OpenMM code with the backbone's topology and positions (N, CA, C; nanometers):
from openmm import Vec3, app, unit

residues = "MET PRO ILE PHE LEU ASP VAL HIS LYS VAL PRO PHE THR GLU ALA ASN LEU ARG GLU LEU CYS GLN SER PRO PRO ASP GLU PHE GLY VAL LEU HIS VAL ASN LEU PHE TYR ASN LYS GLU ALA LYS ILE CYS PHE CYS LEU LEU HIS ALA PRO ASP LEU ASP ALA VAL GLU LYS HIS HIS LYS LYS VAL ASN ILE GLU CYS GLU TRP ILE THR GLU VAL THR ASN ILE VAL ASN GLU GLY TYR ILE GLU ASN GLN ILE ARG ARG ALA ASN GLU LYS SER SER SER ALA THR ILE THR ALA PRO GLN".split()
positions = [
    Vec3(-0.9870, 28.0238, -15.0381),
    Vec3(-1.1153, 27.9883, -14.9808),
    Vec3(-1.2114, 28.1052, -15.0064),
    Vec3(-1.3357, 28.0753, -15.0368),
    Vec3(-1.4350, 28.1812, -15.0614),
    Vec3(-1.4593, 28.2689, -14.9384),
    Vec3(-1.5047, 28.3901, -14.9640),
    Vec3(-1.5403, 28.4845, -14.8586),
    Vec3(-1.6899, 28.5113, -14.8689),
    Vec3(-1.7570, 28.5119, -14.7535),
    Vec3(-1.9015, 28.5338, -14.7493),
    Vec3(-1.9329, 28.6522, -14.6583),
    Vec3(-2.0385, 28.7241, -14.6939),
    Vec3(-2.0903, 28.8334, -14.6121),
    Vec3(-2.2322, 28.7960, -14.5742),
    Vec3(-2.2642, 28.8117, -14.4459),
    Vec3(-2.4013, 28.7849, -14.4013),
    Vec3(-2.4445, 28.8920, -14.3043),
    Vec3(-2.5744, 28.8976, -14.2803),
    Vec3(-2.6291, 28.9923, -14.1829),
    Vec3(-2.7339, 28.9203, -14.0993),
    Vec3(-2.7345, 28.9533, -13.9696),
    Vec3(-2.8311, 28.8919, -13.8790),
    Vec3(-2.8376, 28.9697, -13.7493),
    Vec3(-2.9433, 28.9458, -13.6734),
    Vec3(-2.9558, 29.0004, -13.5389),
    Vec3(-2.8524, 28.9321, -13.4500),
    Vec3(-2.8084, 29.0017, -13.3457),
    Vec3(-2.7037, 28.9494, -13.2584),
    Vec3(-2.7531, 28.9410, -13.1143),
    Vec3(-2.7577, 28.8198, -13.0599),
    Vec3(-2.7953, 28.8052, -12.9188),
    Vec3(-2.6733, 28.8134, -12.8267),
    Vec3(-2.5554, 28.8407, -12.8837),
    Vec3(-2.4310, 28.8418, -12.8071),
    Vec3(-2.3884, 28.9835, -12.7718),
    Vec3(-2.2929, 28.9938, -12.6808),
    Vec3(-2.2369, 29.1238, -12.6451),
    Vec3(-2.1234, 29.1585, -12.7416),
    Vec3(-2.0834, 29.2847, -12.7374),
    Vec3(-1.9705, 29.3271, -12.8198),
    Vec3(-1.8437, 29.2507, -12.7801),
    Vec3(-1.8287, 29.2230, -12.6524),
    Vec3(-1.7124, 29.1453, -12.6060),
    Vec3(-1.7130, 29.0053, -12.6676),
    Vec3(-1.8305, 28.9426, -12.6764),
    Vec3(-1.8414, 28.8108, -12.7402),
    Vec3(-1.7995, 28.8184, -12.8869),
    Vec3(-1.8410, 28.9252, -12.9551),
    Vec3(-1.8071, 28.9417, -13.0965),
    Vec3(-1.6572, 28.9620, -13.1147),
    Vec3(-1.5957, 29.0377, -13.0262),
    Vec3(-1.4500, 29.0573, -13.0334),
    Vec3(-1.3778, 28.9236, -13.0148),
    Vec3(-1.4285, 28.8424, -12.9246),
    Vec3(-1.3702, 28.7102, -12.9014),
    Vec3(-1.3831, 28.6223, -13.0263),
    Vec3(-1.4984, 28.6300, -13.0919),
    Vec3(-1.5190, 28.5527, -13.2150),
    Vec3(-1.4154, 28.5866, -13.3211),
    Vec3(-1.3819, 28.7148, -13.3306),
    Vec3(-1.2846, 28.7583, -13.4312),
    Vec3(-1.1460, 28.7008, -13.4060),
    Vec3(-1.1183, 28.6596, -13.2835),
    Vec3(-0.9878, 28.6040, -13.2483),
    Vec3(-0.9871, 28.4512, -13.2512),
    Vec3(-1.1018, 28.3919, -13.2762),
    Vec3(-1.1146, 28.2463, -13.2700),
    Vec3(-1.0604, 28.1787, -13.3954),
    Vec3(-1.0085, 28.0559, -13.3801),
    Vec3(-0.9656, 27.9786, -13.4973),
    Vec3(-1.0887, 27.9304, -13.5743),
    Vec3(-1.0679, 27.8746, -13.6937),
    Vec3(-1.1820, 27.8213, -13.7689),
    Vec3(-1.2585, 27.7178, -13.6863),
    Vec3(-1.3915, 27.7168, -13.7029),
    Vec3(-1.4732, 27.6202, -13.6292),
    Vec3(-1.4734, 27.4852, -13.7005),
    Vec3(-1.5547, 27.3930, -13.6508),
    Vec3(-1.5580, 27.2575, -13.7080),
    Vec3(-1.6097, 27.2530, -13.8511),
    Vec3(-1.6709, 27.3640, -13.8985),
    Vec3(-1.7199, 27.3711, -14.0364),
    Vec3(-1.6183, 27.4392, -14.1285),
    Vec3(-1.5056, 27.4843, -14.0694),
    Vec3(-1.4024, 27.5525, -14.1468),
    Vec3(-1.4286, 27.7008, -14.1637),
    Vec3(-1.5194, 27.7569, -14.0835),
    Vec3(-1.5557, 27.8985, -14.0939),
    Vec3(-1.4659, 27.9819, -14.0031),
    Vec3(-1.4079, 28.0870, -14.0602),
    Vec3(-1.3205, 28.1788, -13.9879),
    Vec3(-1.3730, 28.3209, -14.0032),
    Vec3(-1.3841, 28.3937, -13.8920),
    Vec3(-1.4282, 28.5335, -13.8964),
    Vec3(-1.3144, 28.6208, -13.9472),
    Vec3(-1.3381, 28.6916, -14.0562),
    Vec3(-1.2406, 28.7858, -14.1100),
    Vec3(-1.2611, 28.9209, -14.0422),
    Vec3(-1.3867, 28.9622, -14.0344),
    Vec3(-1.4208, 29.0914, -13.9758),
    Vec3(-1.5690, 29.0914, -13.9406),
    Vec3(-1.6046, 29.1694, -13.8393),
    Vec3(-1.7445, 29.1865, -13.8011),
    Vec3(-1.7747, 29.3350, -13.7946),
    Vec3(-1.8892, 29.3739, -13.8460),
    Vec3(-1.9365, 29.5118, -13.8395),
    Vec3(-2.0645, 29.5073, -13.7573),
    Vec3(-2.0666, 29.5805, -13.6454),
    Vec3(-2.1705, 29.5645, -13.5457),
    Vec3(-2.2382, 29.6978, -13.5167),
    Vec3(-2.3726, 29.6979, -13.5201),
    Vec3(-2.4505, 29.8138, -13.4799),
    Vec3(-2.5133, 29.7782, -13.3459),
    Vec3(-2.4585, 29.8355, -13.2395),
    Vec3(-2.4996, 29.8007, -13.1039),
    Vec3(-2.6462, 29.8328, -13.0770),
    Vec3(-2.6912, 29.9509, -13.1203),
    Vec3(-2.8287, 29.9921, -13.0942),
    Vec3(-2.9298, 29.9008, -13.1641),
    Vec3(-2.9015, 29.8662, -13.2885),
    Vec3(-2.9929, 29.7820, -13.3657),
    Vec3(-2.9695, 29.6326, -13.3405),
    Vec3(-2.8577, 29.6008, -13.2716),
    Vec3(-2.8185, 29.4611, -13.2467),
    Vec3(-2.8134, 29.3813, -13.3771),
    Vec3(-2.7475, 29.4435, -13.4772),
    Vec3(-2.7302, 29.3804, -13.6077),
    Vec3(-2.5811, 29.3652, -13.6347),
    Vec3(-2.5463, 29.2516, -13.6920),
    Vec3(-2.4066, 29.2240, -13.7223),
    Vec3(-2.3925, 29.1846, -13.8690),
    Vec3(-2.2934, 29.2432, -13.9349),
    Vec3(-2.2533, 29.2022, -14.0685),
    Vec3(-2.1240, 29.1237, -14.0498),
    Vec3(-2.1231, 28.9994, -14.0932),
    Vec3(-2.0067, 28.9126, -14.0755),
    Vec3(-1.9372, 28.8911, -14.2094),
    Vec3(-1.8071, 28.9091, -14.2098),
    Vec3(-1.7248, 28.8748, -14.3251),
    Vec3(-1.6495, 28.7484, -14.2856),
    Vec3(-1.6756, 28.6397, -14.3567),
    Vec3(-1.6271, 28.5075, -14.3174),
    Vec3(-1.5516, 28.4381, -14.4294),
    Vec3(-1.4439, 28.3681, -14.3949),
    Vec3(-1.3805, 28.2717, -14.4861),
    Vec3(-1.4501, 28.1399, -14.4583),
    Vec3(-1.4956, 28.0726, -14.5618),
    Vec3(-1.5627, 27.9440, -14.5418),
    Vec3(-1.5486, 27.8588, -14.6670),
    Vec3(-1.5510, 27.7267, -14.6498),
    Vec3(-1.5390, 27.6388, -14.7662),
    Vec3(-1.6530, 27.6571, -14.8664),
    Vec3(-1.7755, 27.6827, -14.8131),
    Vec3(-1.8918, 27.6976, -14.9012),
    Vec3(-2.0089, 27.7561, -14.8221),
    Vec3(-2.1168, 27.7832, -14.8918),
    Vec3(-2.2365, 27.8407, -14.8310),
    Vec3(-2.2932, 27.7494, -14.7225),
    Vec3(-2.2905, 27.6197, -14.7457),
    Vec3(-2.3423, 27.5232, -14.6490),
    Vec3(-2.2692, 27.5357, -14.5148),
    Vec3(-2.1378, 27.5552, -14.5188),
    Vec3(-2.0600, 27.5699, -14.3953),
    Vec3(-2.1013, 27.6959, -14.3193),
    Vec3(-2.1272, 27.8050, -14.3908),
    Vec3(-2.1715, 27.9294, -14.3269),
    Vec3(-2.3075, 27.9089, -14.2610),
    Vec3(-2.3967, 27.8404, -14.3301),
    Vec3(-2.5296, 27.8148, -14.2730),
    Vec3(-2.5191, 27.7285, -14.1471),
    Vec3(-2.4363, 27.6252, -14.1496),
    Vec3(-2.4178, 27.5385, -14.0325),
    Vec3(-2.3538, 27.6151, -13.9174),
    Vec3(-2.2595, 27.7025, -13.9492),
    Vec3(-2.1911, 27.7857, -13.8493),
    Vec3(-2.2934, 27.8677, -13.7699),
    Vec3(-2.3897, 27.9259, -13.8386),
    Vec3(-2.4910, 28.0077, -13.7724),
    Vec3(-2.5981, 27.9224, -13.7028),
    Vec3(-2.6361, 27.8130, -13.7674),
    Vec3(-2.7397, 27.7268, -13.7101),
    Vec3(-2.6949, 27.6699, -13.5759),
    Vec3(-2.5658, 27.6425, -13.5621),
    Vec3(-2.5110, 27.5853, -13.4387),
    Vec3(-2.5443, 27.6728, -13.3172),
    Vec3(-2.5505, 27.8054, -13.3364),
    Vec3(-2.5793, 27.8969, -13.2251),
    Vec3(-2.7166, 27.9636, -13.2405),
    Vec3(-2.8033, 27.8989, -13.3175),
    Vec3(-2.9420, 27.9446, -13.3374),
    Vec3(-2.9530, 28.0871, -13.3925),
    Vec3(-2.8646, 28.1185, -13.4866),
    Vec3(-2.8686, 28.2490, -13.5545),
    Vec3(-2.9309, 28.2282, -13.6915),
    Vec3(-3.0322, 28.3075, -13.7234),
    Vec3(-3.0940, 28.3024, -13.8557),
    Vec3(-3.0500, 28.4254, -13.9347),
    Vec3(-2.9772, 28.4026, -14.0418),
    Vec3(-2.9284, 28.5123, -14.1255),
    Vec3(-3.0407, 28.5674, -14.2119),
    Vec3(-3.0425, 28.6991, -14.2277),
    Vec3(-3.1368, 28.7616, -14.3207),
    Vec3(-3.0944, 28.7311, -14.4632),
    Vec3(-2.9617, 28.7331, -14.4863),
    Vec3(-2.9069, 28.6928, -14.6151),
    Vec3(-2.7594, 28.6577, -14.6003),
    Vec3(-2.7126, 28.5773, -14.6940),
    Vec3(-2.5715, 28.5374, -14.7027),
    Vec3(-2.5348, 28.5442, -14.8508),
    Vec3(-2.4196, 28.6033, -14.8798),
    Vec3(-2.3763, 28.6089, -15.0195),
    Vec3(-2.2248, 28.5934, -15.0276),
    Vec3(-2.1775, 28.5287, -15.1318),
    Vec3(-2.0343, 28.5188, -15.1546),
    Vec3(-1.9869, 28.6520, -15.2127),
    Vec3(-1.8725, 28.7000, -15.1645),
    Vec3(-1.8213, 28.8300, -15.2076),
    Vec3(-1.6729, 28.8213, -15.2415),
    Vec3(-1.6246, 28.9280, -15.3040),
    Vec3(-1.4823, 28.9459, -15.3289),
    Vec3(-1.4352, 29.0573, -15.2373),
    Vec3(-1.3276, 29.0339, -15.1661),
    Vec3(-1.2743, 29.1327, -15.0732),
    Vec3(-1.1742, 29.2212, -15.1472),
    Vec3(-1.2078, 29.3472, -15.1642),
    Vec3(-1.1176, 29.4443, -15.2253),
    Vec3(-1.0752, 29.5395, -15.1147),
    Vec3(-0.9483, 29.5371, -15.0812),
    Vec3(-0.8967, 29.6123, -14.9678),
    Vec3(-0.8466, 29.7485, -15.0136),
    Vec3(-0.8825, 29.8515, -14.9395),
    Vec3(-0.8337, 29.9865, -14.9649),
    Vec3(-0.6984, 29.9997, -14.8954),
    Vec3(-0.5908, 29.9689, -14.9679),
    Vec3(-0.4560, 29.9693, -14.9097),
    Vec3(-0.4190, 30.1068, -14.8559),
    Vec3(-0.4617, 30.2137, -14.9234),
    Vec3(-0.4315, 30.3490, -14.8778),
    Vec3(-0.4901, 30.3764, -14.7413),
    Vec3(-0.6116, 30.3320, -14.7185),
    Vec3(-0.6770, 30.3505, -14.5886),
    Vec3(-0.5991, 30.2772, -14.4803),
    Vec3(-0.5627, 30.1522, -14.5062),
    Vec3(-0.4903, 30.0720, -14.4076),
    Vec3(-0.3546, 30.1355, -14.3774),
    Vec3(-0.2822, 30.1765, -14.4808),
    Vec3(-0.1515, 30.2398, -14.4604),
    Vec3(-0.1660, 30.3683, -14.3790),
    Vec3(-0.2712, 30.4465, -14.4050),
    Vec3(-0.2951, 30.5700, -14.3314),
    Vec3(-0.3223, 30.5408, -14.1839),
    Vec3(-0.4011, 30.4370, -14.1557),
    Vec3(-0.4313, 30.4005, -14.0168),
    Vec3(-0.3046, 30.3549, -13.9442),
    Vec3(-0.2210, 30.2795, -14.0116),
    Vec3(-0.0945, 30.2335, -13.9513),
    Vec3(-0.0042, 30.3535, -13.9239),
    Vec3(0.0042, 30.4463, -14.0199),
    Vec3(0.0876, 30.5650, -14.0029),
    Vec3(0.0396, 30.6477, -13.8830),
    Vec3(-0.0917, 30.6662, -13.8722),
    Vec3(-0.1468, 30.7434, -13.7591),
    Vec3(-0.1170, 30.6761, -13.6260),
    Vec3(-0.1315, 30.5448, -13.6220),
    Vec3(-0.1031, 30.4711, -13.4981),
    Vec3(0.0444, 30.4853, -13.4609),
    Vec3(0.1314, 30.4770, -13.5602),
    Vec3(0.2744, 30.4920, -13.5341),
    Vec3(0.3068, 30.6328, -13.4860),
    Vec3(0.2430, 30.7339, -13.5441),
    Vec3(0.2649, 30.8721, -13.5015),
    Vec3(0.2198, 30.8917, -13.3575),
    Vec3(0.1057, 30.8329, -13.3224),
    Vec3(0.0561, 30.8440, -13.1847),
    Vec3(0.1527, 30.7805, -13.0867),
    Vec3(0.2021, 30.6605, -13.1193),
    Vec3(0.2897, 30.5900, -13.0262),
    Vec3(0.4262, 30.6577, -13.0161),
    Vec3(0.4747, 30.7182, -13.1238),
    Vec3(0.6056, 30.7830, -13.1179),
    Vec3(0.5983, 30.9191, -13.0497),
    Vec3(0.4789, 30.9784, -13.0447),
    Vec3(0.4654, 31.1088, -12.9783),
    Vec3(0.4370, 31.0955, -12.8292),
    Vec3(0.4105, 30.9744, -12.7850),
    Vec3(0.3855, 30.9520, -12.6424),
    Vec3(0.5157, 30.9682, -12.5649),
    Vec3(0.5091, 31.0380, -12.4556),
    Vec3(0.6276, 31.0609, -12.3738),
    Vec3(0.6335, 30.9558, -12.2641),
    Vec3(0.7477, 30.8921, -12.2553),
    Vec3(0.7680, 30.7908, -12.1515),
    Vec3(0.8667, 30.8488, -12.0511),
    Vec3(0.8274, 30.8525, -11.9269),
    Vec3(0.9120, 30.9058, -11.8212),
    Vec3(0.9655, 30.7887, -11.7376),
    Vec3(1.0965, 30.7823, -11.7280),
    Vec3(1.1587, 30.6757, -11.6505),
    Vec3(1.1442, 30.7047, -11.5012),
    Vec3(1.1208, 30.6027, -11.4198),
    Vec3(1.1116, 30.6232, -11.2753),
    Vec3(1.2443, 30.6705, -11.2202),
    Vec3(1.2403, 30.7539, -11.1182),
    Vec3(1.3639, 30.8080, -11.0599),
    Vec3(1.3916, 30.7487, -10.9252),
] * unit.nanometer
topology = app.Topology()
chain = topology.addChain("A")
for resn in residues:
    res = topology.addResidue(resn, chain)
    for name in ("N", "CA", "C"):
        topology.addAtom(name, app.Element.getBySymbol(name[0]), res)
């Protein structure tokens, strides 16, 4: 399925955006892959899986969001970055001391 990137103002809270990222595809087949949010500017960059551009436009129109732009993109993942983040998280969790109740 194609991937689209869009940008728009956000009338929602950060908590609402986090919830969106966990939501299943909507009735237009649009699924949030990732959201990049600037709280001060209230701007959101959305990375979406969608059947086509029309579905992305309908997805936003449903909640009265007007995108500044929408473009189809190719997602190139930096595997090294992801592996490094996983390694750091594992190091943090393994260094945590757990004390059993007495």
